[in-house]
C-alpha positions as CSV (number, residue, x, y, z in Angstrom):
1,X,24.0,64.4,39.6
2,X,26.5,67.3,38.7
3,X,29.6,66.9,40.1
4,X,29.9,69.1,43.4
5,X,31.9,72.2,43.8
6,X,34.8,72.5,46.6
7,X,32.5,73.6,49.4
8,X,30.0,71.3,51.0
9,X,27.0,71.4,49.1
10,X,23.9,72.2,51.5
11,X,21.3,69.9,49.8
12,X,19.1,67.0,50.7
13,X,20.6,63.6,48.9
14,X,18.3,61.0,47.8
15,X,18.9,57.4,48.8
16,X,18.6,54.3,46.7
17,X,18.2,50.9,48.1
18,X,22.0,50.2,47.1
19,X,23.9,52.8,47.8
20,X,23.9,56.4,49.1
21,X,26.3,59.2,48.2
22,X,27.8,61.8,50.9
23,X,29.1,65.0,50.3
24,X,31.8,66.1,52.6
25,X,34.8,68.6,51.9
26,X,33.6,68.5,48.1
27,X,34.5,64.6,47.8
28,X,32.3,62.1,47.1
29,X,32.2,58.9,49.1
30,X,30.1,56.1,48.1
31,X,28.1,54.2,51.0
32,X,27.1,51.0,51.2
33,X,23.6,50.4,53.2
34,X,25.2,47.2,54.6
35,X,27.4,50.0,56.5
36,X,24.2,50.7,58.3
37,X,23.9,47.6,60.2
38,X,24.2,49.2,63.7
39,X,27.1,48.2,66.0
40,X,24.9,48.8,68.9
41,X,26.2,50.0,72.5
42,X,26.3,47.7,75.3
43,X,22.6,47.0,76.7
44,X,22.2,47.8,80.2
45,X,19.3,46.9,82.3
46,X,16.9,50.0,82.2
47,X,13.3,49.3,81.5
48,X,10.7,52.0,82.5
49,X,7.3,50.7,83.9
50,X,5.6,51.8,80.7
51,X,7.9,50.2,78.2
52,X,9.6,47.2,77.0
53,X,12.3,48.4,74.9
54,X,15.9,47.8,76.1
55,X,17.9,50.5,76.8
56,X,21.5,51.1,75.5
57,X,24.7,52.9,77.4
58,X,26.8,54.9,75.5
59,X,30.4,53.6,74.2
60,X,32.9,54.5,76.9
61,X,35.4,57.1,76.1
62,X,39.4,56.2,76.5
63,X,40.1,59.7,77.4
64,X,37.5,61.3,79.5
65,X,37.6,65.1,79.6
66,X,39.1,66.9,82.8
67,X,36.9,69.2,84.5
68,X,37.5,72.3,85.8
69,X,39.6,71.6,88.8
70,X,41.7,69.7,86.7
71,X,40.1,65.7,87.5
72,X,39.1,63.6,84.9
73,X,35.5,63.1,84.6
74,X,33.9,59.8,84.4
75,X,32.0,59.2,81.0
76,X,28.2,60.1,81.3
77,X,25.8,57.0,80.0
78,X,22.1,56.5,80.4
79,X,22.5,55.2,83.7
80,X,24.4,58.2,84.7
81,X,21.5,60.0,84.0
82,X,18.9,57.7,85.4
83,X,20.9,57.9,88.9
84,X,21.1,61.7,88.7
85,X,17.0,61.8,88.1
86,X,16.8,58.9,90.9
87,X,18.5,61.3,93.2
88,X,16.6,64.1,92.2
89,X,19.7,65.8,91.3
90,X,18.9,68.1,88.1
91,X,20.4,67.0,84.9
92,X,22.4,70.1,83.0
93,X,22.2,69.8,79.6
94,X,23.7,72.8,77.0
95,X,23.8,72.9,73.3
96,X,27.0,72.7,71.3
97,X,27.6,73.1,67.3
98,X,31.3,72.5,67.2
99,X,34.6,71.8,68.7
100,X,35.4,74.6,71.0
101,X,31.5,75.1,72.2
102,X,31.7,71.2,73.0
103,X,35.0,71.3,74.6
104,X,34.1,74.5,77.0
105,X,30.6,72.7,77.8
106,X,32.4,69.2,78.8
107,X,35.3,70.8,80.9
108,X,32.5,73.0,82.7
109,X,30.9,69.9,83.7
110,X,27.7,69.5,81.5
111,X,26.0,66.0,81.8
112,X,24.7,66.0,78.3
113,X,25.4,68.1,75.2
114,X,22.8,68.6,72.5
115,X,23.9,69.1,68.9
116,X,20.5,70.8,68.2
117,X,19.3,72.1,65.0
118,X,19.5,75.3,66.2
119,X,22.9,75.3,64.7
120,X,21.3,76.3,61.6
121,X,20.3,79.9,63.2
122,X,23.6,80.4,65.5
123,X,26.2,78.6,63.4
124,X,25.2,78.4,60.2
125,X,23.2,81.8,59.8
126,X,19.8,80.6,58.5
127,X,16.4,82.0,59.5
128,X,14.9,78.7,61.2
129,X,15.8,75.1,62.0
130,X,14.0,73.9,58.9
131,X,16.6,74.4,56.2
132,X,19.2,72.3,58.3
133,X,19.7,68.8,56.4
134,X,21.5,65.6,57.6
135,X,24.6,66.2,56.0
136,X,25.2,69.3,58.2
137,X,23.9,67.7,61.4
138,X,26.5,64.6,61.0
139,X,29.3,67.3,60.1
140,X,28.6,69.2,63.4
141,X,27.9,66.2,65.4
142,X,31.6,64.8,64.3
143,X,33.0,68.1,65.5
144,X,31.1,68.1,68.8
145,X,32.0,64.5,69.6
146,X,35.6,65.3,69.1
147,X,35.4,68.2,71.9
148,X,33.2,66.4,74.3
149,X,34.7,63.2,75.8
150,X,32.8,62.7,78.7
151,X,29.4,64.3,78.2
152,X,26.5,62.5,76.9
153,X,25.7,63.7,73.4
154,X,22.2,63.8,71.6
155,X,21.9,64.8,68.2
156,X,18.8,66.4,66.5
157,X,17.2,64.5,63.7
158,X,16.3,67.5,61.4
159,X,13.2,68.1,59.8
160,X,12.7,65.8,56.5
161,X,14.7,62.9,57.9
162,X,12.1,60.9,59.9
163,X,8.5,62.2,59.0
164,X,8.2,60.1,55.7
165,X,8.2,56.5,57.4
166,X,9.7,54.3,60.3
167,X,12.4,53.2,57.8
168,X,13.5,56.6,57.2
169,X,13.7,57.4,60.6
170,X,15.6,54.4,61.8
171,X,18.1,55.0,59.0
172,X,18.6,58.6,59.8
173,X,19.1,57.8,63.6
174,X,21.8,54.9,62.6
175,X,23.4,57.6,60.5
176,X,23.7,59.9,63.3
177,X,25.1,57.6,65.5
178,X,27.4,55.6,62.9
179,X,28.4,58.8,61.2
180,X,27.9,61.4,63.6
181,X,29.2,59.4,66.4
182,X,26.5,60.8,68.9
183,X,25.1,58.6,71.8
184,X,21.5,59.3,71.2
185,X,18.8,61.0,68.9
186,X,16.2,63.7,69.7
187,X,13.0,63.8,67.7
188,X,10.5,66.4,67.5
189,X,6.8,65.7,67.9
190,X,3.9,63.9,69.9
191,X,1.9,61.0,69.8
192,X,1.8,60.4,66.0
193,X,5.5,59.3,66.3
194,X,5.2,56.9,69.2
195,X,5.3,53.6,66.6
196,X,8.6,55.5,64.9
197,X,10.0,55.9,68.5
198,X,9.4,52.5,69.4
199,X,11.2,50.9,66.0
200,X,14.0,53.6,66.6
201,X,15.0,52.0,70.0
202,X,14.1,48.8,68.9
203,X,17.2,49.3,66.5
204,X,19.3,49.9,69.3
205,X,19.3,54.0,69.2
206,X,18.6,56.1,72.4
207,X,16.0,58.7,72.0
208,X,15.0,61.7,73.5
209,X,11.5,62.9,72.7
210,X,10.7,66.7,72.4
211,X,7.1,68.1,72.8
212,X,5.7,71.4,73.6
213,X,7.0,74.1,71.2
214,X,8.6,72.1,68.5
215,X,10.8,74.5,66.5
216,X,10.6,72.4,63.0
217,X,7.0,72.8,63.1
218,X,6.7,76.4,64.2
219,X,5.2,77.1,60.6
220,X,2.2,74.8,61.7
221,X,2.3,76.4,65.2
222,X,1.7,79.7,64.0
223,X,5.3,80.9,65.0
224,X,7.2,80.5,68.0
225,X,4.4,80.4,70.6
226,X,4.1,79.3,74.2
227,X,2.3,75.8,74.1
228,X,-0.2,74.6,76.7
229,X,-2.2,77.6,77.9
230,X,-5.5,76.2,77.9
231,X,-6.5,72.7,79.6
232,X,-7.3,70.9,76.4
233,X,-3.7,71.8,74.8
234,X,-2.3,71.3,78.4
235,X,-3.7,67.5,78.2
236,X,-2.6,67.3,74.7
237,X,0.8,67.8,75.9
238,X,0.7,65.3,78.7
239,X,-0.8,62.9,76.0
240,X,2.2,63.3,73.6
241,X,4.5,63.0,76.6
242,X,3.2,59.6,77.7
243,X,3.0,58.4,74.4
244,X,6.8,58.8,73.9
245,X,7.5,57.4,77.0
246,X,5.4,54.5,76.3
247,X,7.2,54.3,73.2
248,X,10.4,53.7,74.7
249,X,12.0,57.5,75.1
250,X,14.4,57.5,77.8
251,X,14.0,61.3,78.1
252,X,11.6,64.2,77.0
253,X,12.7,68.0,76.3
254,X,9.8,70.3,77.5
255,X,9.9,73.4,75.2
256,X,7.9,76.8,76.0
257,X,5.2,75.9,78.1
258,X,3.9,77.2,81.6
259,X,6.0,75.9,84.9
260,X,3.0,74.4,86.5
261,X,2.1,72.3,83.3
262,X,5.5,71.0,82.9
263,X,6.0,70.3,86.5
264,X,2.8,68.4,86.4
265,X,3.8,66.5,83.3
266,X,7.3,65.6,84.8
267,X,5.5,64.4,88.1
268,X,3.3,62.0,86.0
269,X,6.1,60.4,83.9
270,X,8.9,58.1,85.2
271,X,11.6,59.3,82.7
272,X,13.6,62.7,83.1
273,X,12.4,65.6,81.5
274,X,14.8,68.6,80.3
275,X,12.9,71.9,80.4
276,X,13.8,74.8,77.9
277,X,11.6,77.6,79.0
278,X,9.5,75.3,81.1
279,X,10.2,76.3,84.5
280,X,12.1,74.9,87.6
281,X,10.0,71.9,88.1
282,X,11.4,69.8,85.3
283,X,14.3,67.3,86.0
284,X,17.0,69.3,84.4
285,X,17.5,72.3,81.9
286,X,19.0,72.9,78.7
287,X,19.5,76.4,76.9
288,X,21.3,77.2,73.7
289,X,24.7,78.1,74.4
290,X,25.7,81.2,72.4
291,X,22.4,82.4,73.6
292,X,23.1,82.2,77.3
293,X,26.9,83.0,76.7
294,X,26.3,86.0,74.9
295,X,27.6,85.7,71.6
296,X,25.7,87.8,69.5
297,X,25.4,91.8,69.2
298,X,23.1,93.2,71.6
299,X,19.5,93.6,69.8
300,X,19.3,90.2,68.5
301,X,16.0,88.5,69.7
302,X,16.7,86.3,72.7
303,X,14.1,84.4,74.0
304,X,12.4,85.4,77.4
305,X,13.5,82.1,79.0
306,X,17.3,82.7,78.4
307,X,19.4,84.2,81.2
308,X,22.5,86.1,80.1
309,X,25.1,84.3,82.0
310,X,28.1,85.9,80.0
311,X,29.0,88.7,77.6
312,X,31.0,86.8,75.1
313,X,30.2,89.5,72.2
314,X,31.3,92.4,74.4
315,X,34.5,90.9,75.3
316,X,35.2,89.5,71.9
317,X,34.4,92.8,70.4
318,X,36.8,94.5,72.9
319,X,39.7,92.5,72.0
320,X,39.2,92.8,68.3
321,X,38.9,96.4,68.3
322,X,42.0,96.6,70.4
323,X,43.8,94.3,68.0
324,X,42.8,96.4,64.9
325,X,43.9,99.6,66.8
326,X,47.1,98.2,67.7
327,X,47.8,96.7,64.3
328,X,47.1,100.0,62.7
329,X,49.3,102.1,64.8
330,X,51.9,99.2,64.7
331,X,52.1,98.8,68.5
332,X,51.3,94.9,67.8
333,X,53.3,92.9,67.4
334,X,56.1,94.2,69.9
335,X,59.1,92.5,70.5
336,X,57.7,89.8,73.1
337,X,55.7,88.6,70.3
338,X,58.4,87.7,67.6
339,X,61.1,85.5,67.5
340,X,65.1,86.6,68.0
341,X,67.8,85.9,66.0
342,X,71.6,86.3,66.9
343,X,73.0,89.6,66.1
344,X,75.9,88.0,64.3
345,X,73.6,86.2,62.2
346,X,71.7,88.8,61.5
347,X,74.8,91.0,60.7
348,X,75.5,88.2,58.3
349,X,72.3,88.1,56.5
350,X,72.2,92.0,56.3
351,X,75.6,91.8,54.6
352,X,74.5,89.0,52.3
353,X,71.1,90.8,51.5
354,X,73.2,93.8,50.5
355,X,75.6,91.6,48.4
356,X,73.2,90.6,46.5
357,X,70.9,93.4,45.5
358,X,73.9,96.0,45.0
359,X,72.8,98.5,42.5
């Protein structure tokens, strides 16, 4: 393999049975497969009626994030999420792709933060999520974990990191947990991935399933289309959801399906569901942060299910335009944004300069 350039190489790296090479910030770091032995989180007693898989809580954070009112938040664990589910309190989840987006989500009280492969489109400028590779997911996960100290953080397994075999899926999941430092992984699919999910959970990794519109498979689905609009397709979604639950998933994301279908699926499951374009009958909701905060220029495609809660683009563009104008007119920086010097020192400096540069 040719030596890497100064920037992070966007490529898929082959694994051998002995070593794997990681490219971050232009450096090569050999990683022994011995390092993939899972330092499993502390197990807790959480078994669904449909699964014999042991559940795991996340590591506790030594420095919880203060909430908007200044009080420290307790670390959110799987047990916390289960308690919310049992009480019927909706679970609030939001995506984040870097330190500042994670920090604002955490301070704002999100129960969960999802490092979704949607970052390919909203942070890397890609056309879809299928191009995102594991190295990019790990890099963004590490950044998010530094910003969100209290929320339960889940990382997406990118396309190509879990489909080949259960062993590949386990290795990818362990990498997100160990190198990305997330608390759980999300995997898109259905019944066909049940055995894989079971193996991942047996390795000590909490799994969130994802059914309905699965963006990684949008080419096979004919684009970003609403799922479950017929009796047969809705039953298929239910079968997929039940299979993932029985395989050991502790939560499911239900995307782009009729609200009534999602509500009925939620009713028949004994694990929480998180809706995105799936109505108000789910156990919680998730949105892509930059969509709901309005980070992009008006006219960019936004899904129907996204409510605009803010206008970051408008405020940022206003401020940047004002900055440009003040730079051009020399209004900025004014005296209040500069550092003072005593008059006598300035006079001495001026005298020294004049003497040094006499003609």
